N, C-alpha and C positions, 0 to 999 in steps of 0.2 A: 307513649304519646300522651300529651295533656288532654284529659277528658273534656276540658272546656273548648278545645279546638276540634273535637271529633265531629264529623258530619254524621257518621253512623256509629251507634253503640249498641251491640247485642250482648245480652247476658243470659247464660243458662238455658238456651233454647233446646226444647225437647219436643219430639213429635212421634207418635206411635200410630201405626195402621194395623189394627188387629193385634196379632202376636209379634209383629215386626216393629222394633224401635228404630225408626229411620234416622233420627237425629238425637244425640245424647249429650246434652249439656254444652252445646256450641256457643262460644262467645268471642267477639272480636270488635275492634274499633277501626275506623277509616277516617283519615284526615282530609281536609281540602287539598286538592291537587295530588292526592295519592291514589295509586292503583294497587288494589289489594286482590290477590289471587287465591281462589279456593281450588287447590290442586288435588285431584283424586280420581280413581277409576270410575267407570259407570257403576251406578248403584251405591256410591259412597255416601250419598246424602246431600250432594251439592244443590240439586234443584229444589229439594224440600226445604233446605235452609234459606235459599233466596226467595222462595215463595212466602216464607214467614217474614223475611225482611221487607218484602213488598206489600205485605198485608193481604196476600191472597189466601193464606192458610192461617188458621188460629193455632198458635203454639199450645201444647199441653202444659208447658211451663216456660218461664223465661219472658224477657221483654226485648223489644226493639225500639230504639229512638232514632229518628232521622231529623236532622236540623233542629234538634231540641224538642221534638214532639214525639209522643208515643204512637207507634203504628200498630193498628189492629185491622181486621177485615171490615170493621165498621167505620174506620177513619175515612174522611173525605178530604178535608183541607190538607191534612198532613201528607197524604199521598201525592200531592202536587209537587212535592220536592223530589220525587223519584221518577226517573225515566227507565222503564223496564223493556228490555229487548229479549224476548223468549227465543228458544230454538226454532219454533215454528214461524214461518214467514206470515206477516200480517199486511198483505198488499192486495190492491185491486188490479188484476192483470190488464184490464182494458183502459186503465188510466195511465197517463204518463207519470214519470217520477215526480215532476213538479205538481201535477194534479193530486197525486197521492199525498204529498206533503201538505198541500193547501187544504185538502179534505180533513186530514187528521189535525191540522193546526186549528181549524174551526172547532173541532171537538174539544180542543184544549182552551178555547175561548179567545184565540188570536183572530184578528180581523184587519182589513184595510191595509194600510202601508206597513204596519208592524208585521202582519202575516207575510206580505210579499218580501219584506227585507229579511225576515227570519228564514223563509224558504230558501232564498238565495244564499244566505250564510251557511245553512246546513248542507246544501248541495255542494258548496265549496269544500266544507270540512270533510265530506265523505267522497270527494273526488268525482262527482257525477254532473258537474255543471254542463259539460259538453253533450251529455245524453239526457238532459233534464226533460226534453219534450218528446222523447220516444216512449211508446207504450211499454210498461214494465214486463209484459209477456215476451218481449224480444230481448230482455236483459239476460246476461249470463247469471249463473248461480251466485257468483261472487258479487256482482253488481246488485242483485236483489238483497243479499245480506247487508251490503253497505247502506242501501236505502232503508232497510229495516232498522239499522242503527240510527240513521238520520231521524226516523220517526220518534225515537226515544229522546232525541236532543231538542226537538222543536220548542218545547215550553220552557227551556233554560232550567233544567233540573239542577239540584245540588248534588244528587247522586245518580249515576248511570249504572244500571245492573245489566250485565251481559252474560247470558247463559250459553256457553259453548258456541260462540258466533261463527266459528270457522268449520264446523262439522259439515262434511260432504262437499267442500269446494276444492277446486284445483289449486296447485301450489302458487301459481301467479296471483290468483284472486285472493288466496289466503294472505299473501304478503301485502297486498293492497289494503285488506281489512286491518291487518296489524299496524300498518303505517298510519291509517286513520285513527286508530285507538291510541297510538303513541302520542299523537298531538293533543289529545283531549285533556290530559292533566295540566297542560300549560295554561289553560284557562281557569284553573282552580277547581275543576270538577273532581269530585270523588268518584272513583270507578271500582265496582265490585265485579270481578271477572272469574267465571268458573271455566275450568278446562281439565282435560285429562292428558293434554300434551305438555310434557315437561319443558320443551324448548320455548313454548309460548309464555309460560310462567316466567322462565328465566329472562326472556326478552322484554316483557311488558311490565312486570310487577315490581313495585318498590318493596312490598312485603308479601309473603306467601304463607297461607295456612294449609298445612297438609291434612286432609280429611280422609278417613277410611272407616267403613262400617259405622257411619254416623258420628264418629268422634273426631274432634280436632286434636291430632296427635302432637303437633308442634306448629309454631309460627315464628316468623322473623324474616330478615333479609336473606338472600341466598347465601351470603357469607356466614351469617349466624346459624343457619340451618346446617350448612356443611360442617361447621365447627362442632355440632352435636355428635357427628360421626367420628370426629377425631382425625379426619383425613386432611392432607396438605396438598398444595399444588406440586406438580412434578415438572421440573425444568431439565431439559436435555440439551447439553452443549456439545457440539461436535466440532472437530478441527484438529490442529496439530500443536507442536510445541510441548511445553512441560505441563501436560494435563494433570498429572498426579499432584504436582505442587499447587496447581490452580484449584483442584478439588479441595485440598486441605485449606487453602486460603479462603475459599468461599464458605467453608463450614464455620469460619470464625465470625461470620455475620450473624447478628442476633436472630434474624428471622429464618435462617437456614437451619432446619432440624437435623438433617443428615446429608452425607454426600457419599458417592461411590463412583468407581471408575471401571468401565467394562467396554470392550470392543471399540476402543478409541473414542468413547463418549463419557462425559461427566453427567451423572444423574444426581439432582439435588431435590430434596423435599423442603418446600418453602411455604411460609405463611405470606399471602399477598404477593405472589410472584410478579404480577405485571407491574406493580409500582416499584418493586425492588430490582427489576431486570437491568436497568442502566448501571446500578451499583454492582450487581453480580458480574456484568461484562467488564467493568473497569477493574475489579479485583482480579478476575481471571487473567486479563491482559497484563496487569502489573506482576502477576506471578509467573509469566512466561508462556501463557497459552495463546494460540492464534485461533480464535473462534470464527468459524465460517458457517455455522448453522445453529439455530435456536428453535426449540419446540417447547411450548407451555401446555401442559395437560392439567386442567382444573377439574376437581371432583364436581359431580353434578347432582341434581335433585333425585335422579334415579337411585343413586347410592343412599341418599338420605331416606327415601321412601322405603327401600329395602331394609334399611337398618331399623326403622320405626315400626314397620308392619310385618316384616318377615317374608314379604313377597314383592315381586317386581310391580311397577306401576301399571303395566298393561296386562297383568294376570287376570 
């Protein structure tokens, strides 16, 4: 990424608590409209890292710049570019969703028509417009989480930091939260998202940093990270006709690394299988195969994490 376009730039972040070095030289950049995921197990250093990014902790070494300004615990103006959504809920249960947003909006310096307009916009973004006037104590866990995200959006930050926002919510609420977050990048907002759920990182993040024991082991797109492991997509074609000749023909395609035939199915190892699938099916049909079933198995971040750290993500 071009440094001039980075909303966030961290370099060499380190933090020690007594004998424990919680963060060891972490650095990354996030551009406008990009969602960057910090993926790692509990205790990996994710929360300590984002606490330094937000200026809540003083790093022992390293620097953080957000929107061109250095962030420290003593920063005031520079922190206005950040919206921070912690794991803990920060809501008043006896106030409605709208009242909570208006209260925190005033703390951000919003008032009058601008506050009313921004409150309505945020309620729409997090999908709570129809429940805006209910007291938050009757909200489900997922609704509270979404409102918590809304609080971080009120002041129109350049960077939104989300610390494991789906922890402890049911699957339906979790999906609603993820849908809300998916829409945020469309407005040009930079998002820093921490999670230990592989599937969330795969779904939401443009780039992912794999962190473990305080170190950033690798970063990149999902495809770039999977390439580190040297694994390929697996395509299974089932059907009839001349499968042996079709397997041989498919192997002639540049992106097909290997082919085999077993139990009436062709198995291919492919780079970028989904984009190549129409060509594979055409070549198989031209070679005399009649394909009636297709499966695509793509390597995931679990395999990458295991390769880089020697243990499973949820160990």
